[in-house]
C-alpha positions in Angstrom: -70.8 -38.4 22.9 -68.8 -35.8 24.7 -66.4 -33.4 22.9 -62.8 -33.5 24.1 -61.1 -30.2 24.9 -57.3 -30.0 25.1 -54.6 -32.6 24.5 -54.1 -36.1 25.6 -51.2 -37.1 27.8 -49.5 -39.0 24.9 -49.6 -35.9 22.7 -48.1 -33.8 25.4 -45.3 -36.3 26.0 -44.5 -36.5 22.3 -44.3 -32.7 22.0 -42.1 -32.4 25.1 -39.7 -35.1 23.7 -39.4 -33.3 20.3 -38.8 -30.0 22.0 -36.2 -31.6 24.3 -34.4 -33.1 21.4 -34.2 -29.8 19.6 -33.1 -28.0 22.8 -30.3 -30.6 23.3 -29.1 -30.2 19.7 -29.1 -26.5 19.7 -27.5 -26.2 23.2 -24.3 -28.0 22.1 -25.2 -31.6 22.2 -25.0 -31.8 18.5 -21.4 -30.6 18.4 -20.4 -33.3 20.9 -22.2 -36.0 18.8 -20.7 -34.9 15.5 -17.2 -34.7 17.0 -17.6 -38.2 18.5 -19.0 -39.5 15.2 -15.9 -38.1 13.3 -13.6 -39.8 15.8 -15.3 -43.1 15.5 -15.3 -42.8 11.7 -11.5 -42.2 11.7 -10.9 -45.3 13.9 -13.1 -47.4 11.7 -11.3 -46.3 8.6 -7.9 -47.0 10.3 -9.1 -50.5 11.2 -10.4 -51.0 7.6 -7.0 -50.0 6.1 -5.1 -52.3 8.4 -7.5 -55.2 7.7 -7.2 -54.7 3.9 -3.4 -54.6 4.2 -3.4 -57.8 6.3 -5.7 -59.6 3.8 -3.5 -58.5 0.8 -0.3 -59.6 2.5 -1.9 -62.9 3.6 -3.1 -63.8 0.1 0.2 -62.7 -1.6 2.9 -63.4 1.1 5.3 -64.5 -1.7 5.7 -61.0 -3.1 6.5 -59.3 0.3 9.9 -58.9 1.8 10.5 -60.9 5.0 12.6 -59.0 7.6 15.0 -61.1 9.6 16.2 -58.2 11.8 13.3 -55.9 12.7 15.3 -54.1 15.4 15.0 -50.6 13.8 11.2 -51.0 13.3 10.4 -52.5 16.7 12.8 -50.3 18.8 11.7 -47.0 17.4 8.9 -45.8 19.6 9.8 -42.1 19.6 6.8 -40.2 18.2 9.0 -37.6 16.6 11.1 -40.1 14.6 8.6 -42.9 14.0 7.2 -41.5 10.8 10.5 -42.1 9.1 9.8 -45.9 9.4 6.2 -45.7 8.1 6.2 -45.3 4.3 2.4 -45.2 3.8 0.0 -42.3 4.4 -3.7 -42.6 5.1 -6.7 -40.4 5.5 -10.4 -41.0 5.6 -10.5 -41.6 1.8 -7.0 -42.8 0.8 -4.2 -45.2 1.6 -1.1 -44.4 -0.4 2.6 -43.7 -0.1 3.8 -40.6 1.6 4.9 -38.9 -1.6 1.4 -39.0 -3.0 -0.3 -37.6 0.1 1.9 -35.2 2.1 -1.1 -33.7 3.9 -2.5 -37.0 5.2 -2.4 -37.0 9.0 -2.0 -40.7 9.5 1.1 -42.9 8.7 1.3 -46.7 8.4 4.0 -49.3 8.0 4.6 -53.0 8.5 7.2 -55.6 9.1 7.0 -59.3 8.4 9.1 -61.6 10.6 9.5 -65.4 10.5 8.5 -67.1 13.7 11.4 -69.1 15.2 10.7 -72.8 15.3 7.7 -72.6 13.1 8.4 -73.2 9.5 6.1 -71.2 7.2 4.6 -69.0 9.9 5.2 -65.3 9.9 4.3 -62.5 12.3 3.0 -59.4 10.7 3.2 -56.2 12.7 1.4 -53.1 11.3 2.2 -49.8 13.0 -0.2 -46.9 12.7 0.1 -43.3 13.8 -2.4 -40.5 13.7 -2.6 -37.2 15.6 -5.6 -38.6 17.6 -3.7 -41.7 18.7 -1.1 -41.2 21.5 2.3 -42.4 20.2 1.2 -45.2 17.9 -0.9 -48.4 17.6 0.5 -51.8 16.7 -1.6 -54.6 15.1 -0.2 -58.1 15.2 -1.2 -60.9 12.9 0.0 -64.5 12.2 0.3 -65.4 8.6 0.7 -68.9 7.2 3.2 -68.9 4.3 2.8 -71.2 1.4 
């Protein structure tokens, strides 16, 4: 049997791939990936907070105030004044009222409106702001009252 000198092509390809991954990470690719990861995490947390709020309101609709004239909430789209209508603050780890978290970057508020012509159906609009969201983002849900 003949002795083999050197490396096989598979060993060389694996070594090049590992060196390429390290070079990419140290050349700045890691910064991009971690920044993108943080952005996606913030969006996932925001969606989770909105979903938890929706589920809580849906299961306990009787204890929430129904708004019959949501003009102030719906018409206010000025980013400098909108936070006055959003009483909840949120961050990656917390959703609370603004007084308990003055440093939280995100704000959230909601309004529940009865649907005209549909007895027992309500439209829930959750409005969310965050420095990384231009203006605001509205989530709309239909809730079946009891």
